[in-house]
LOROTI-685382 format. One line per 2 residues: number of its first residue (from 0); their letters; for each residue x negated, y negated, z negated of C-alpha. Coordinates in nm, 4 decimals, decimal comma. Layout:
! residues N
NUM) A) X:Y:Z ~ ... $
END
This chain:
! residues 247
0) XX) -0,9973:3,8661:6,8838 ~ -0,8606:3,7775:6,5430 $
2) XX) -0,8771:4,0565:6,2860 ~ -0,5341:4,1623:6,1547 $
4) XX) -0,4699:4,0563:5,7962 ~ -0,3490:4,2957:5,5314 $
6) XX) -0,0101:4,2299:5,3792 ~ -0,0518:4,0699:5,0390 $
8) XX) 0,0903:4,2527:4,7387 ~ 0,3646:4,0850:4,5386 $
10) XX) 0,3516:4,0476:4,1595 ~ 0,5454:4,3140:3,9706 $
12) XX) 0,8758:4,1984:3,8191 ~ 0,8382:4,0684:3,4662 $
14) XX) 1,1962:4,0618:3,3398 ~ 1,1990:4,3934:3,1542 $
16) XX) 1,1215:4,5166:2,8024 ~ 1,1011:4,8986:2,8145 $
18) XX) 0,9208:5,1327:3,0517 ~ 0,8826:5,5085:3,0727 $
20) XX) 0,5861:5,6650:3,2529 ~ 0,6413:6,0205:3,3804 $
22) XX) 0,3540:6,2238:3,5265 ~ 0,2400:6,5839:3,5584 $
24) XX) -0,0857:6,6004:3,3605 ~ -0,3057:6,4396:3,0981 $
26) XX) -0,5300:6,1779:3,2693 ~ -0,2855:6,1101:3,5586 $
28) XX) -0,1922:5,7708:3,4167 ~ -0,5498:5,6889:3,3195 $
30) XX) -0,6684:5,7407:3,6759 ~ -0,3577:5,5703:3,8089 $
32) XX) -0,2492:5,2628:3,6170 ~ -0,3585:5,2265:3,2535 $
34) XX) -0,5033:4,8774:3,3092 ~ -0,1519:4,7602:3,3928 $
36) XX) -0,0085:4,9416:3,0907 ~ -0,2621:4,7732:2,8607 $
38) XX) -0,1638:4,4325:2,9987 ~ 0,2063:4,5100:2,9500 $
40) XX) 0,1726:4,6288:2,5912 ~ -0,0275:4,3125:2,5159 $
42) XX) 0,2856:4,1214:2,6195 ~ 0,4939:4,3121:2,3657 $
44) XX) 0,6615:4,5511:2,6089 ~ 0,7534:4,9025:2,4918 $
46) XX) 0,6073:5,1868:2,6974 ~ 0,6342:5,5605:2,6385 $
48) XX) 0,4686:5,8514:2,8186 ~ 0,6273:6,1795:2,9281 $
50) XX) 0,4017:6,4513:3,0679 ~ 0,5420:6,7589:3,2371 $
52) XX) 0,2483:6,9773:3,1256 ~ -0,0419:6,9762:2,8822 $
54) XX) -0,2921:7,0223:3,1655 ~ -0,3841:7,3662:3,0343 $
56) XX) -0,5013:7,4970:3,3732 ~ -0,7233:7,1984:3,4461 $
58) XX) -1,0651:7,3134:3,3200 ~ -1,2157:7,6297:3,4655 $
60) XX) -1,4404:7,6972:3,1660 ~ -1,1583:7,6751:2,9081 $
62) XX) -0,8758:7,9266:2,8856 ~ -0,5301:7,7656:2,8762 $
64) XX) -0,4622:7,8537:2,5118 ~ -0,7581:7,6376:2,4066 $
66) XX) -0,7428:7,3834:2,6864 ~ -0,3794:7,2741:2,6410 $
68) XX) -0,4069:7,1577:2,2765 ~ -0,7408:6,9888:2,3446 $
70) XX) -0,6035:6,7945:2,6406 ~ -0,2957:6,6977:2,4430 $
72) XX) -0,5193:6,5471:2,1729 ~ -0,7232:6,3630:2,4339 $
74) XX) -0,4058:6,2290:2,5953 ~ -0,2662:6,0953:2,2684 $
76) XX) -0,5974:5,9239:2,1915 ~ -0,6099:5,7861:2,5448 $
78) XX) -0,2585:5,6432:2,5216 ~ -0,3374:5,4762:2,1888 $
80) XX) -0,6221:5,2803:2,3477 ~ -0,3736:5,0977:2,5717 $
82) XX) -0,1103:5,0472:2,3039 ~ 0,1149:5,3500:2,3659 $
84) XX) 0,2176:5,5566:2,0643 ~ 0,5012:5,7705:2,2066 $
86) XX) 0,3719:6,0645:2,4110 ~ 0,6000:6,3588:2,4906 $
88) XX) 0,5331:6,6880:2,6691 ~ 0,7996:6,8792:2,8611 $
90) XX) 0,6114:7,2131:2,8505 ~ 0,6324:7,2998:3,2182 $
92) XX) 0,3473:7,5246:3,3287 ~ 0,0406:7,3502:3,4659 $
94) XX) -0,0323:7,4167:3,8326 ~ 0,3032:7,5741:3,9138 $
96) XX) 0,5584:7,3015:3,8336 ~ 0,8660:7,3619:4,0455 $
98) XX) 1,0669:7,0780:4,1916 ~ 1,4332:7,1434:4,1227 $
100) XX) 1,7224:7,0873:3,8885 ~ 1,5402:7,2082:3,5752 $
102) XX) 1,2671:6,9472:3,6208 ~ 1,5163:6,6757:3,7158 $
104) XX) 1,7225:6,7580:3,4059 ~ 1,4229:6,7334:3,1739 $
106) XX) 1,3176:6,3982:3,3176 ~ 1,6747:6,2648:3,3210 $
108) XX) 1,7005:6,3602:2,9534 ~ 1,3804:6,1686:2,8783 $
110) XX) 1,5143:5,8636:3,0613 ~ 1,8370:5,8815:2,8586 $
112) XX) 1,6373:5,9093:2,5338 ~ 1,4101:5,6130:2,6071 $
114) XX) 1,6512:5,3957:2,8117 ~ 1,3878:5,2150:3,0205 $
116) XX) 1,4398:4,9425:3,2744 ~ 1,1202:5,0402:3,4570 $
118) XX) 1,0144:5,3989:3,5310 ~ 0,6553:5,4656:3,6384 $
120) XX) 0,5293:5,7763:3,8157 ~ 0,2482:5,8951:4,0440 $
122) XX) 0,2203:5,9522:4,4183 ~ 0,4944:6,1938:4,5281 $
124) XX) 0,3775:6,2319:4,8874 ~ 0,1872:6,5231:5,0411 $
126) XX) -0,1430:6,3359:5,0751 ~ -0,3491:6,0579:4,9251 $
128) XX) -0,3414:5,8102:5,2106 ~ -0,3552:6,0830:5,4741 $
130) XX) -0,7093:6,1694:5,3646 ~ -0,6850:6,4193:5,0780 $
132) XX) -0,4121:6,6742:5,0046 ~ -0,2075:6,5987:4,6943 $
134) XX) -0,1377:6,8646:4,4327 ~ 0,2013:7,0392:4,4196 $
136) XX) 0,2446:6,9254:4,0575 ~ 0,2079:6,5565:4,1473 $
138) XX) 0,4491:6,5909:4,4383 ~ 0,7096:6,7759:4,2309 $
140) XX) 0,7003:6,5420:3,9316 ~ 0,6876:6,2238:4,1374 $
142) XX) 0,9816:6,3265:4,3532 ~ 1,1833:6,4569:4,0566 $
144) XX) 1,1250:6,1303:3,8698 ~ 1,2589:5,9261:4,1605 $
146) XX) 1,5667:6,1494:4,1645 ~ 1,6108:6,1607:3,7871 $
148) XX) 1,6297:5,7812:3,7692 ~ 1,9678:5,8199:3,9363 $
150) XX) 2,0637:6,1429:3,7604 ~ 2,0218:5,9717:3,4231 $
152) XX) 2,3082:5,7337:3,4959 ~ 2,5627:5,9887:3,6171 $
154) XX) 2,7532:6,1684:3,3409 ~ 2,8707:6,4393:3,5809 $
156) XX) 2,5160:6,5420:3,6710 ~ 2,3798:6,7547:3,3858 $
158) XX) 2,6909:6,7113:3,1657 ~ 2,5231:6,9298:2,9028 $
160) XX) 2,3021:6,6305:2,8198 ~ 2,6083:6,4396:2,6984 $
162) XX) 2,6956:6,7375:2,4782 ~ 2,3450:6,7040:2,3313 $
164) XX) 2,4118:6,3404:2,2466 ~ 2,2313:6,1881:2,5441 $
166) XX) 2,4731:5,9391:2,6956 ~ 2,4170:5,8259:3,0560 $
168) XX) 2,1663:5,5451:3,1095 ~ 2,2185:5,3473:3,4294 $
170) XX) 1,9765:5,0750:3,3307 ~ 1,6758:5,1808:3,5399 $
172) XX) 1,6156:4,8870:3,7732 ~ 1,2960:5,0002:3,9403 $
174) XX) 1,0740:5,3053:3,9884 ~ 0,7084:5,2103:4,0377 $
176) XX) 0,4834:5,4666:4,2072 ~ 0,1115:5,4427:4,1301 $
178) XX) -0,1434:5,5849:4,3717 ~ 0,0754:5,5161:4,6753 $
180) XX) -0,0853:5,4577:5,0145 ~ 0,1893:5,2053:5,0902 $
182) XX) 0,1983:4,9783:4,7827 ~ 0,4178:4,6723:4,7700 $
184) XX) 0,3388:4,5142:4,4322 ~ 0,0500:4,4782:4,1900 $
186) XX) -0,0506:4,3782:3,8375 ~ -0,3612:4,1795:3,7462 $
188) XX) -0,5988:4,4385:3,5989 ~ -0,8379:4,1862:3,4435 $
190) XX) -0,6896:4,1806:3,0898 ~ -0,6656:4,5588:3,0654 $
192) XX) -0,9564:4,6905:3,2700 ~ -1,2023:4,7409:2,9852 $
194) XX) -0,9405:4,9288:2,7827 ~ -0,8533:5,1328:3,0923 $
196) XX) -1,2172:5,2455:3,1033 ~ -1,2100:5,3434:2,7350 $
198) XX) -0,8722:5,5122:2,7821 ~ -0,9956:5,7346:3,0650 $
200) XX) -1,3124:5,8108:2,8673 ~ -1,0959:5,9733:2,5992 $
202) XX) -1,0522:6,2583:2,8504 ~ -1,4193:6,3383:2,8035 $
204) XX) -1,3883:6,7175:2,8129 ~ -1,2117:6,7045:3,1490 $
206) XX) -1,4513:6,4456:3,2936 ~ -1,7604:6,6377:3,1850 $
208) XX) -1,6226:6,9452:3,3614 ~ -1,5422:6,7390:3,6707 $
210) XX) -1,8725:6,5620:3,7352 ~ -2,2420:6,5782:3,6449 $
212) XX) -2,2539:6,1976:3,6424 ~ -2,2696:6,0122:3,3112 $
214) XX) -1,9024:5,9891:3,2042 ~ -1,9014:5,6144:3,1396 $
216) XX) -2,0828:5,5387:3,4644 ~ -1,8379:5,7576:3,6566 $
218) XX) -1,5260:5,6141:3,4906 ~ -1,6323:5,2512:3,5106 $
220) XX) -1,7357:5,2853:3,8740 ~ -1,4147:5,4636:3,9760 $
222) XX) -1,1732:5,2248:3,8062 ~ -1,3611:4,9070:3,8935 $
224) XX) -1,3927:4,9973:4,2604 ~ -1,0228:5,0759:4,2916 $
226) XX) -0,9201:4,7594:4,1095 ~ -1,1472:4,5410:4,3222 $
228) XX) -1,0311:4,7025:4,6466 ~ -0,6674:4,6488:4,5492 $
230) XX) -0,7508:4,2920:4,4502 ~ -0,8390:4,2092:4,8103 $
232) XX) -0,4636:4,2110:4,8673 ~ -0,3794:4,0305:4,5428 $
234) XX) -0,5522:3,6963:4,5572 ~ -0,8982:3,8353:4,4898 $
236) XX) -0,8144:3,9451:4,1338 ~ -0,8816:4,3072:4,0310 $
238) XX) -0,5434:4,4750:4,0368 ~ -0,3373:4,7917:3,9948 $
240) XX) -0,1003:4,8599:4,2838 ~ 0,2468:5,0154:4,2864 $
242) XX) 0,5031:5,1013:4,5474 ~ 0,8213:4,9607:4,3965 $
244) XX) 1,1627:5,1139:4,4595 ~ 1,4544:4,9026:4,3424 $
246) X) 1,7755:5,0555:4,2156 $
END
């Protein structure tokens, strides 16, 4: 019997200049897609980050008042490695982000400020491939980002944003979801993979609390394995996968 073949991933669209990445915590993008972001900034594209929280509840041995500022510093350093200088925090509370109009409004406002053609977020579904349970923060922010891409273009949704000088932006053409179990597109990770490793290593405090393994060995192994596995569906090249929703 012939083995079924996996559907090949399509290349991500290339006809865009600005992207906005919206996730819940510091390190979400570094685990998810920073090799792609490095490749895009190399091409002269403008990318900004918006994080719902500062990840202040993410390290058991550090109280939030100390953890939040430390993780913010690590996130800014991490973003710089892949060519991103704009990093914003929405100041929702780590671990208890609530999906709803307040979160949608904050993300819609960010989209109006940055006016991206591409919006990037993280897996919004309940599980990671049906194997591991996703966190409520990831689900809330991912789902709210998908919704806010439409909210940003409608002046009658959150009209107070117009009063604040944020005119509607209906220019979002795609929302790309990293970490999806049903990806449709991919980006060659080869040009950005080494910087993705260095970018994730900037979250050293979090990684050292997470694993007893040598941080560089852990990071390099994790990112390389994922890129190579994805590459099996992308012509054999290491890759970063996205589920792409057109608008």
